[in-house]
Each structure stands twice: as structure tokens, then as C-alpha cells.
N, CA, C and O atoms as a GROMACS GRO file, in nm:
protein
  244
    1MET      N    1  -0.437  -2.801   0.872
    1MET     CA    2  -0.457  -2.625   0.860
    1MET      C    3  -0.414  -2.510   0.820
    1MET      O    4  -0.312  -2.456   0.864
    2ALA      N    5  -0.502  -2.456   0.718
    2ALA     CA    6  -0.573  -2.372   0.650
    2ALA      C    7  -0.498  -2.265   0.690
    2ALA      O    8  -0.489  -2.233   0.809
    3LEU      N    9  -0.411  -2.173   0.545
    3LEU     CA   10  -0.422  -2.051   0.598
    3LEU      C   11  -0.490  -1.949   0.519
    3LEU      O   12  -0.548  -1.973   0.412
    4ASN      N   13  -0.480  -1.819   0.582
    4ASN     CA   14  -0.589  -1.731   0.456
    4ASN      C   15  -0.568  -1.635   0.526
    4ASN      O   16  -0.569  -1.583   0.638
    5TYR      N   17  -0.536  -1.628   0.365
    5TYR     CA   18  -0.488  -1.458   0.337
    5TYR      C   19  -0.572  -1.396   0.298
    5TYR      O   20  -0.667  -1.460   0.255
    6LYS      N   21  -0.581  -1.214   0.289
    6LYS     CA   22  -0.687  -1.137   0.227
    6LYS      C   23  -0.569  -0.996   0.114
    6LYS      O   24  -0.456  -0.953   0.136
    7VAL      N   25  -0.620  -0.982   0.054
    7VAL     CA   26  -0.552  -0.886   0.026
    7VAL      C   27  -0.608  -0.766   0.026
    7VAL      O   28  -0.716  -0.768  -0.032
    8HIS      N   29  -0.548  -0.566   0.108
    8HIS     CA   30  -0.638  -0.473   0.105
    8HIS      C   31  -0.576  -0.415   0.015
    8HIS      O   32  -0.458  -0.437  -0.010
    9ARG      N   33  -0.667  -0.314  -0.057
    9ARG     CA   34  -0.577  -0.204  -0.163
    9ARG      C   35  -0.631  -0.044  -0.043
    9ARG      O   36  -0.738  -0.002   0.001
   10LEU      N   37  -0.485  -0.003  -0.033
   10LEU     CA   38  -0.539   0.124   0.045
   10LEU      C   39  -0.480   0.232  -0.102
   10LEU      O   40  -0.380   0.222  -0.174
   11GLU      N   41  -0.610   0.346  -0.100
   11GLU     CA   42  -0.528   0.457  -0.183
   11GLU      C   43  -0.458   0.540  -0.095
   11GLU      O   44  -0.475   0.555   0.026
   12VAL      N   45  -0.372   0.595  -0.175
   12VAL     CA   46  -0.284   0.681  -0.074
   12VAL      C   47  -0.187   0.769  -0.217
   12VAL      O   48  -0.151   0.741  -0.331
   13ASN      N   49  -0.178   0.896  -0.114
   13ASN     CA   50  -0.096   0.968  -0.180
   13ASN      C   51   0.010   1.036  -0.149
   13ASN      O   52   0.002   1.033  -0.026
   14ARG      N   53   0.141   1.117  -0.182
   14ARG     CA   54   0.254   1.116  -0.127
   14ARG      C   55   0.255   1.207  -0.013
   14ARG      O   56   0.354   1.229   0.058
   15ASP      N   57   0.099   1.275   0.005
   15ASP     CA   58   0.076   1.375   0.130
   15ASP      C   59   0.020   1.291   0.258
   15ASP      O   60   0.000   1.338   0.371
   16ASN      N   61  -0.002   1.143   0.212
   16ASN     CA   62  -0.092   1.156   0.315
   16ASN      C   63  -0.072   0.970   0.350
   16ASN      O   64  -0.116   0.899   0.440
   17MET      N   65   0.001   0.945   0.249
   17MET     CA   66   0.071   0.758   0.251
   17MET      C   67   0.131   0.769   0.423
   17MET      O   68   0.071   0.691   0.496
   18GLN      N   69   0.214   0.835   0.478
   18GLN     CA   70   0.226   0.740   0.598
   18GLN      C   71   0.153   0.732   0.726
   18GLN      O   72   0.182   0.656   0.819
   19GLU      N   73   0.061   0.812   0.722
   19GLU     CA   74  -0.023   0.829   0.819
   19GLU      C   75  -0.156   0.729   0.792
   19GLU      O   76  -0.211   0.664   0.881
   20LYS      N   77  -0.193   0.730   0.666
   20LYS     CA   78  -0.271   0.624   0.635
   20LYS      C   79  -0.235   0.485   0.631
   20LYS      O   80  -0.324   0.403   0.653
   21LEU      N   81  -0.103   0.442   0.602
   21LEU     CA   82  -0.064   0.330   0.638
   21LEU      C   83  -0.046   0.310   0.773
   21LEU      O   84  -0.037   0.194   0.814
   22GLU      N   85  -0.038   0.416   0.861
   22GLU     CA   86  -0.009   0.377   0.991
   22GLU      C   87  -0.134   0.329   1.067
   22GLU      O   88  -0.122   0.251   1.161
   23LEU      N   89  -0.281   0.385   1.019
   23LEU     CA   90  -0.360   0.405   1.071
   23LEU      C   91  -0.446   0.244   1.041
   23LEU      O   92  -0.514   0.182   1.123
   24PHE      N   93  -0.417   0.209   0.907
   24PHE     CA   94  -0.486   0.121   0.829
   24PHE      C   95  -0.375  -0.031   0.897
   24PHE      O   96  -0.437  -0.135   0.872
   25LEU      N   97  -0.277  -0.054   0.949
   25LEU     CA   98  -0.201  -0.064   0.986
   25LEU      C   99  -0.250  -0.151   1.133
   25LEU      O  100  -0.261  -0.268   1.169
   26ASN      N  101  -0.268  -0.016   1.187
   26ASN     CA  102  -0.303  -0.020   1.362
   26ASN      C  103  -0.427  -0.086   1.366
   26ASN      O  104  -0.458  -0.126   1.478
   27ARG      N  105  -0.529  -0.114   1.253
   27ARG     CA  106  -0.709  -0.194   1.262
   27ARG      C  107  -0.634  -0.324   1.219
   27ARG      O  108  -0.678  -0.433   1.256
   28LEU      N  109  -0.577  -0.320   1.180
   28LEU     CA  110  -0.547  -0.482   1.081
   28LEU      C  111  -0.517  -0.617   1.248
   28LEU      O  112  -0.441  -0.588   1.341
   29ASN      N  113  -0.582  -0.724   1.243
   29ASN     CA  114  -0.646  -0.788   1.322
   29ASN      C  115  -0.448  -0.913   1.294
   29ASN      O  116  -0.357  -0.947   1.370
   30GLY      N  117  -0.480  -0.933   1.140
   30GLY     CA  118  -0.361  -1.068   1.118
   30GLY      C  119  -0.200  -1.003   1.083
   30GLY      O  120  -0.169  -0.885   1.071
   31GLU      N  121  -0.122  -1.111   1.073
   31GLU     CA  122  -0.024  -1.059   1.032
   31GLU      C  123  -0.002  -0.963   0.853
   31GLU      O  124  -0.065  -0.970   0.748
   32VAL      N  125   0.064  -0.919   0.876
   32VAL     CA  126   0.119  -0.835   0.772
   32VAL      C  127   0.281  -0.894   0.701
   32VAL      O  128   0.397  -0.880   0.741
   33ILE      N  129   0.224  -0.959   0.588
   33ILE     CA  130   0.324  -1.021   0.512
   33ILE      C  131   0.325  -0.959   0.423
   33ILE      O  132   0.432  -1.003   0.383
   34SER      N  133   0.288  -0.864   0.323
   34SER     CA  134   0.407  -0.770   0.240
   34SER      C  135   0.277  -0.621   0.205
   34SER      O  136   0.156  -0.600   0.201
   35ILE      N  137   0.389  -0.564   0.191
   35ILE     CA  138   0.312  -0.457   0.099
   35ILE      C  139   0.329  -0.356  -0.020
   35ILE      O  140   0.377  -0.243  -0.013
   36ILE      N  141   0.299  -0.398  -0.090
   36ILE     CA  142   0.261  -0.357  -0.253
   36ILE      C  143   0.271  -0.233  -0.322
   36ILE      O  144   0.169  -0.206  -0.385
   37PRO      N  145   0.349  -0.162  -0.329
   37PRO     CA  146   0.311  -0.010  -0.358
   37PRO      C  147   0.303  -0.065  -0.534
   37PRO      O  148   0.372  -0.135  -0.609
   38ASN      N  149   0.199   0.000  -0.542
   38ASN     CA  150   0.150   0.030  -0.758
   38ASN      C  151   0.222   0.155  -0.796
   38ASN      O  152   0.168   0.259  -0.759
   39VAL      N  153   0.353   0.167  -0.875
   39VAL     CA  154   0.429   0.293  -0.877
   39VAL      C  155   0.360   0.302  -1.038
   39VAL      O  156   0.372   0.215  -1.125
   40LYS      N  157   0.324   0.368  -1.044
   40LYS     CA  158   0.263   0.401  -1.207
   40LYS      C  159   0.390   0.577  -1.281
   40LYS      O  160   0.377   0.696  -1.253
   41PRO      N  161   0.475   0.522  -1.357
   41PRO     CA  162   0.624   0.628  -1.432
   41PRO      C  163   0.480   0.747  -1.477
   41PRO      O  164   0.370   0.705  -1.513
   42THR      N  165   0.507   0.866  -1.466
   42THR     CA  166   0.492   0.972  -1.437
   42THR      C  167   0.609   1.072  -1.587
   42THR      O  168   0.720   1.046  -1.634
   43PHE      N  169   0.524   1.170  -1.612
   43PHE     CA  170   0.637   1.254  -1.676
   43PHE      C  171   0.615   1.389  -1.702
   43PHE      O  172   0.515   1.424  -1.764
   44GLN      N  173   0.699   1.469  -1.661
   44GLN     CA  174   0.676   1.608  -1.611
   44GLN      C  175   0.780   1.724  -1.696
   44GLN      O  176   0.885   1.701  -1.757
   45LEU      N  177   0.727   1.820  -1.679
   45LEU     CA  178   0.854   1.908  -1.736
   45LEU      C  179   1.006   1.896  -1.713
   45LEU      O  180   1.086   1.911  -1.806
   46MET      N  181   1.044   1.869  -1.583
   46MET     CA  182   1.210   1.824  -1.554
   46MET      C  183   1.264   1.651  -1.642
   46MET      O  184   1.373   1.602  -1.673
   47GLY      N  185   1.106   1.602  -1.655
   47GLY     CA  186   1.178   1.479  -1.680
   47GLY      C  187   1.089   1.324  -1.647
   47GLY      O  188   0.986   1.371  -1.597
   48ALA      N  189   1.076   1.229  -1.645
   48ALA     CA  190   1.046   1.131  -1.593
   48ALA      C  191   1.055   1.118  -1.432
   48ALA      O  192   1.157   1.144  -1.368
   49THR      N  193   0.948   1.081  -1.382
   49THR     CA  194   0.950   1.039  -1.241
   49THR      C  195   0.826   0.908  -1.226
   49THR      O  196   0.768   0.850  -1.319
   50ALA      N  197   0.811   0.888  -1.098
   50ALA     CA  198   0.715   0.799  -1.047
   50ALA      C  199   0.622   0.829  -0.965
   50ALA      O  200   0.655   0.932  -0.906
   51LYS      N  201   0.526   0.793  -0.934
   51LYS     CA  202   0.456   0.816  -0.822
   51LYS      C  203   0.336   0.705  -0.793
   51LYS      O  204   0.268   0.654  -0.883
   52VAL      N  205   0.323   0.677  -0.658
   52VAL     CA  206   0.234   0.562  -0.601
   52VAL      C  207   0.106   0.590  -0.582
   52VAL      O  208   0.087   0.635  -0.469
   53ASP      N  209   0.037   0.584  -0.629
   53ASP     CA  210  -0.127   0.549  -0.600
   53ASP      C  211  -0.194   0.482  -0.538
   53ASP      O  212  -0.309   0.525  -0.526
   54PHE      N  213  -0.163   0.348  -0.468
   54PHE     CA  214  -0.181   0.304  -0.408
   54PHE      C  215  -0.070   0.147  -0.338
   54PHE      O  216   0.033   0.100  -0.386
   55LEU      N  217  -0.142   0.109  -0.221
   55LEU     CA  218  -0.054  -0.016  -0.187
   55LEU      C  219  -0.176  -0.144  -0.170
   55LEU      O  220  -0.294  -0.148  -0.135
   56LEU      N  221  -0.090  -0.225  -0.209
   56LEU     CA  222  -0.140  -0.367  -0.152
   56LEU      C  223  -0.172  -0.434  -0.056
   56LEU      O  224  -0.210  -0.536  -0.114
   57ILE      N  225  -0.190  -0.457   0.078
   57ILE     CA  226  -0.164  -0.504   0.147
   57ILE      C  227  -0.176  -0.645   0.187
   57ILE      O  228  -0.292  -0.686   0.182
   58VAL      N  229  -0.062  -0.757   0.237
   58VAL     CA  230  -0.097  -0.874   0.210
   58VAL      C  231  -0.100  -0.909   0.385
   58VAL      O  232  -0.018  -0.869   0.467
   59GLU      N  233  -0.258  -1.024   0.423
   59GLU     CA  234  -0.244  -1.013   0.575
   59GLU      C  235  -0.238  -1.180   0.567
   59GLU      O  236  -0.230  -1.247   0.464
   60LYS      N  237  -0.241  -1.214   0.663
   60LYS     CA  238  -0.246  -1.357   0.736
   60LYS      C  239  -0.269  -1.364   0.847
   60LYS      O  240  -0.211  -1.323   0.948
   61PHE      N  241  -0.424  -1.459   0.815
   61PHE     CA  242  -0.496  -1.467   0.928
   61PHE      C  243  -0.492  -1.602   0.999
   61PHE      O  244  -0.556  -1.619   1.103
   0.00000   0.00000   0.00000
């Protein structure tokens, strides 16, 4: 029996991340294997920080 996986890309920002992820996960039919954030370093006046601009979601079905 072959396992099938699909990787989804979900664009997010810090203001809508939780809401968008919740809505997306509730629409999936398969099993979520992993959620991988794309963390990008940024530099601001206060110093270095990081931001998440999208999530990769691995689904098994």
C-alpha cells in the first residue's frame, strides 16, 4: 500500500497566523504529519529578530 503525502504552503503573518492555520487545518481530509514554519531573520532598530512569512503543512492521506 503506497502512502501519499501532499505539502501545502500557507501564507501568514503574525496578526492572522492562528486564525488562518485553524481554518486551513479544519478543511483538510488527511492526517497532518508536520507544520514547518519558514523563519526569516530581519533587522530592526532594536536589533535582530525573526518573522514567519509562511508555513509548510505536510498531509498524509
